[in-house]
C-alpha positions in Angstrom: 168.2 159.3 19.5 169.9 161.3 16.9 173.5 160.0 17.1 172.8 157.5 14.3 172.6 154.4 16.5 169.1 153.6 15.5 168.5 150.2 13.7 168.0 150.9 10.1 168.0 148.5 7.0 169.1 144.7 8.3 169.7 146.2 11.7 172.5 148.4 10.4 172.6 152.1 11.7 172.5 155.0 9.2 176.1 156.0 9.9 177.4 152.7 9.0 175.1 152.6 5.8 176.6 155.8 4.9 180.1 154.7 5.5 179.4 151.6 3.2 177.9 154.0 0.6 181.0 156.0 0.8 183.3 152.8 0.2 180.8 151.9 -2.6 181.4 155.4 -4.4 185.3 155.1 -3.9 185.2 151.5 -5.4 183.2 152.6 -8.3 185.4 155.7 -8.9 188.5 153.7 -8.7 186.9 150.7 -10.7 188.3 148.4 -8.3 187.1 144.9 -7.7 188.2 143.6 -4.4 189.6 140.0 -3.5 188.9 137.9 -0.7 192.0 139.0 1.2 191.1 142.7 0.6 187.7 142.1 1.7 189.2 140.7 4.9 191.4 143.8 5.3 188.3 146.0 4.9 186.3 144.0 7.3 189.3 144.4 9.9 189.2 148.1 9.1 185.6 148.5 9.6 185.8 146.5 12.8 188.4 148.9 14.1 186.5 151.9 13.2 183.2 150.6 14.7 185.0 149.5 17.9 186.5 153.1 18.3 183.4 154.9 17.5 180.6 152.7 19.1 182.5 150.3 21.2 183.1 146.5 21.1 179.8 145.4 21.5 178.5 147.4 18.4 181.5 146.1 16.3 180.5 142.4 17.4 176.9 143.2 16.4 177.6 144.8 13.0 181.0 143.8 11.6 181.9 140.5 13.2 178.2 139.0 12.7 178.5 137.4 9.2 175.0 138.2 8.3 175.2 141.9 8.9 178.7 142.1 7.4 177.4 140.5 4.1 174.6 143.0 4.2 177.2 145.8 4.6 179.4 144.3 2.0 176.5 144.3 -0.5 175.9 148.0 0.2 179.6 148.6 -0.7 179.9 146.5 -3.9 177.1 145.4 -6.0 178.9 142.5 -7.5 178.7 140.7 -4.3 175.1 140.3 -4.3 173.9 136.9 -5.2 174.0 136.4 -9.1 170.5 135.1 -9.0 169.0 138.3 -8.3 171.2 140.2 -10.7 170.4 137.8 -13.4 166.6 138.4 -12.7 167.1 142.2 -13.3 169.2 141.3 -16.5 166.4 138.8 -17.6 163.6 141.3 -17.0 165.5 143.8 -19.1 166.3 141.2 -21.8 162.7 140.4 -21.9 161.6 144.0 -22.2 164.2 144.3 -25.1 163.0 141.1 -26.8 159.4 142.2 -26.6 160.1 145.6 -28.2 162.0 143.8 -30.8 159.3 141.4 -31.6 156.9 144.4 -31.8 158.9 146.0 -34.3 159.3 142.7 -36.2 155.7 142.3 -36.3 155.2 145.9 -37.8 157.7 145.4 -40.3 156.3 142.0 -41.3 152.6 143.4 -41.5 154.1 146.3 -43.8 156.0 143.9 -45.9 153.0 141.3 -46.2 150.9 144.4 -47.4 153.5 145.4 -49.9 153.8 141.8 -51.1 150.0 141.5 -51.4 149.8 144.7 -53.3 152.5 143.5 -55.8 150.6 140.2 -56.3 147.5 142.0 -57.1 149.3 144.4 -59.6 150.8 141.4 -61.1 147.5 139.7 -61.5 146.0 142.8 -62.9 148.8 143.1 -65.5 148.4 139.5 -66.5 144.8 139.9 -67.0 145.5 143.1 -69.0 148.1 141.3 -71.2 145.7 138.3 -71.8 142.8 140.5 -73.0 145.1 142.4 -75.3 146.5 139.1 -76.8 143.0 137.8 -77.2 141.8 140.9 -79.0 144.7 140.6 -81.4 144.0 136.8 -81.9 140.3 137.6 -82.8 141.2 140.6 -85.1 143.6 138.6 -87.2 141.5 135.4 -87.7 
């Protein structure tokens, strides 16, 4: 219908999702973390705005409904999203970092192992040369 009333994500119209995005931008810009009481005031303000723009029925559907309000709140502030989902993302990033570190460590180990084996071979060769020389000296001065 073109006026932004169509149901969008979680049944929340585009215009209210954009309003949530604007609040998100402001909170990020201000570096603010809202308390429980401040969230209650934000909810009251959204309730008043939605009631004024779309009527009391829409406000009851979007702001006064806890499920929709939590979805709107999550759009406003990422920190209210369940920690489990965020920790999964962190774990994925941590896993990728650990895998990259392991690959680097394997390369370093392989190179160090090659250097070590080369050094052992050179020492063995040098000892063999010393032994041959001492043997030749012993035979010569018998």
